[in-house]
C-alpha positions as CSV (number, residue, x, y, z in Angstrom):
1,M,58.7,-76.2,-122.6
2,T,57.5,-75.2,-126.0
3,R,57.9,-71.9,-127.9
4,N,58.4,-69.2,-125.3
5,E,56.2,-70.7,-122.6
6,L,56.8,-72.4,-119.3
7,T,54.3,-74.7,-117.7
8,I,54.1,-74.8,-113.9
9,R,52.6,-78.2,-112.9
10,A,49.8,-78.1,-110.3
11,E,51.8,-80.0,-107.7
12,K,54.6,-77.3,-107.9
13,A,52.3,-74.3,-107.7
14,K,51.3,-72.6,-104.4
15,D,47.6,-72.7,-105.3
16,G,47.6,-76.1,-106.8
17,D,46.6,-74.9,-110.3
18,T,48.6,-75.8,-113.5
19,R,49.4,-72.7,-115.5
20,T,51.3,-71.8,-118.7
21,L,53.4,-68.6,-118.5
22,P,54.8,-66.6,-121.3
23,I,58.6,-66.1,-121.0
24,S,61.1,-64.1,-123.0
25,A,63.4,-65.7,-125.5
26,R,66.3,-64.7,-123.2
27,L,64.8,-66.5,-120.2
28,K,64.2,-69.6,-122.4
29,S,67.8,-69.5,-123.5
30,V,69.0,-69.3,-119.8
31,L,66.8,-72.2,-118.8
32,E,68.1,-74.3,-121.6
33,M,71.7,-73.5,-120.5
34,I,71.1,-74.7,-117.0
35,K,69.5,-78.0,-117.9
36,V,72.7,-79.8,-116.9
37,A,73.5,-80.0,-113.2
38,P,77.0,-79.7,-111.7
39,D,77.1,-83.5,-111.5
40,G,76.9,-83.7,-115.3
41,K,73.4,-85.1,-115.3
42,E,70.4,-83.4,-116.9
43,H,67.9,-81.9,-114.5
44,S,64.7,-83.7,-114.3
45,P,61.6,-81.9,-115.8
46,A,60.3,-82.0,-112.2
47,G,63.4,-80.2,-110.9
48,Y,63.1,-76.7,-109.3
49,V,64.5,-73.7,-111.2
50,F,65.3,-72.1,-107.8
51,G,66.4,-75.3,-106.2
52,D,69.7,-76.6,-105.0
53,A,72.6,-77.3,-107.4
54,V,70.9,-80.4,-108.8
55,G,67.3,-79.1,-108.9
56,G,66.2,-80.4,-105.5
57,H,63.8,-78.7,-103.2
58,V,65.2,-75.8,-101.0
59,A,63.5,-75.6,-97.6
60,D,64.0,-71.9,-97.2
61,P,64.2,-70.0,-100.5
62,K,64.6,-66.6,-98.8
63,K,67.6,-67.8,-97.0
64,A,69.0,-69.4,-100.1
65,W,68.5,-66.1,-102.0
66,A,70.2,-64.1,-99.3
67,T,73.2,-66.5,-99.2
68,T,73.5,-66.4,-103.0
69,C,73.4,-62.6,-103.1
70,R,75.9,-62.4,-100.3
71,N,78.3,-64.8,-102.0
72,A,78.0,-62.8,-105.2
73,G,78.6,-59.5,-103.4
74,I,75.2,-58.2,-104.4
75,T,73.3,-55.9,-102.1
76,E,69.8,-54.4,-102.2
77,L,68.5,-57.0,-104.7
78,H,65.2,-58.6,-103.7
79,F,63.9,-61.9,-105.1
80,H,61.0,-60.4,-107.0
81,D,63.2,-57.6,-108.5
């Protein structure tokens, strides 16, 4: 990640195309803060932002989102909001 950009590698993208996305300084700051997993190790550059606690693949992101919102007491918040 350089400047305020995030590169999505082809093998991680739904359509198989690598792309660079502009991101806000705030999002960049948040991503920098979560570079370290709960196990104390730094996440791999190939880790998933919306993955499990250590950056691994989540089989059902919709279910994981719903569980996270429920655990946080959040209602009426959709993933793309």
